[in-house]
FIFI-536120 format. One record per residue (C-alpha): residue number from 1; x, y, z. Coordinates in nm, 3 decimals, padded with zeros to 5 digits, always signed. Layout:
FIFI-536120
NUM, X, Y, Z
...
//
This chain:
FIFI-536120
1, +00.952, +10.235, -00.541
2, +00.830, +09.899, -00.673
3, +00.622, +09.676, -00.451
4, +00.828, +09.409, -00.276
5, +00.547, +09.154, -00.248
6, +00.314, +09.056, -00.530
7, -00.019, +08.886, -00.471
8, +00.028, +08.922, -00.094
9, -00.230, +08.700, +00.075
10, -00.288, +08.660, +00.447
11, -00.326, +08.301, +00.565
12, -00.639, +08.282, +00.778
13, -00.632, +08.165, +01.138
14, -00.290, +08.304, +01.229
15, -00.387, +08.657, +01.345
16, -00.190, +08.838, +01.073
17, +00.133, +08.653, +01.145
18, +00.150, +08.453, +00.823
19, +00.140, +08.568, +00.460
20, +00.208, +08.408, +00.122
21, +00.329, +08.612, -00.172
22, +00.525, +08.606, -00.494
23, +00.863, +08.780, -00.504
24, +00.827, +08.916, -00.857
25, +00.542, +08.991, -01.094
26, +00.632, +08.697, -01.319
27, +00.737, +08.456, -01.042
28, +00.607, +08.100, -01.060
29, +00.649, +07.986, -00.700
30, +00.499, +08.120, -00.379
31, +00.703, +08.231, -00.079
32, +00.594, +08.313, +00.275
33, +00.678, +08.546, +00.558
34, +00.602, +08.461, +00.917
35, +00.614, +08.668, +01.234
36, +00.715, +08.445, +01.526
37, +00.729, +08.561, +01.888
38, +01.084, +08.604, +02.012
39, +01.232, +08.621, +01.661
40, +01.345, +08.957, +01.529
41, +01.196, +09.046, +01.192
42, +01.016, +08.811, +00.958
43, +01.112, +08.456, +00.874
44, +01.101, +08.435, +00.494
45, +01.115, +08.113, +00.297
46, +00.999, +07.968, -00.031
47, +00.722, +07.712, -00.051
48, +00.844, +07.572, -00.386
49, +00.478, +07.543, -00.483
50, +00.314, +07.688, -00.794
51, -00.051, +07.643, -00.689
52, -00.184, +07.873, -00.415
53, -00.379, +07.603, -00.220
54, -00.069, +07.380, -00.209
55, +00.144, +07.677, -00.105
56, -00.093, +07.761, +00.181
57, -00.084, +07.400, +00.305
58, +00.298, +07.407, +00.292
59, +00.308, +07.741, +00.475
60, +00.089, +07.615, +00.758
61, +00.312, +07.309, +00.800
62, +00.628, +07.522, +00.799
63, +00.483, +07.771, +01.047
64, +00.398, +07.496, +01.294
65, +00.751, +07.355, +01.257
66, +00.906, +07.700, +01.312
67, +00.701, +07.762, +01.626
68, +00.801, +07.417, +01.754
69, +01.169, +07.495, +01.691
70, +01.132, +07.828, +01.869
71, +00.974, +07.662, +02.175
72, +01.262, +07.412, +02.188
73, +01.515, +07.698, +02.167
74, +01.648, +07.574, +01.832
75, +01.779, +07.797, +01.554
76, +01.512, +07.941, +01.328
77, +01.698, +08.204, +01.128
78, +02.048, +08.143, +01.001
79, +02.300, +08.394, +01.126
80, +02.531, +08.570, +00.886
81, +02.902, +08.502, +00.920
82, +02.985, +08.859, +01.022
83, +02.719, +08.848, +01.296
84, +02.886, +08.545, +01.454
85, +03.249, +08.661, +01.434
//
């Protein structure tokens, strides 16, 4: 089974809750996965950044925004149509 995450890198200071990675071996942009309390599974998004330091800065900003949305009881993950109806 091929590895799902390439160049998986933990972002320091978040107790293993935040990682950046590339989705494919030849991918140009970095994506991230975040584990947020009260949210089932990981939140996965793209950073749209090619450089790792810029991607990490973007990930930290997005994580803080996601935690803020969670504390305000706002939607973090989009629900699929068949889950709603």
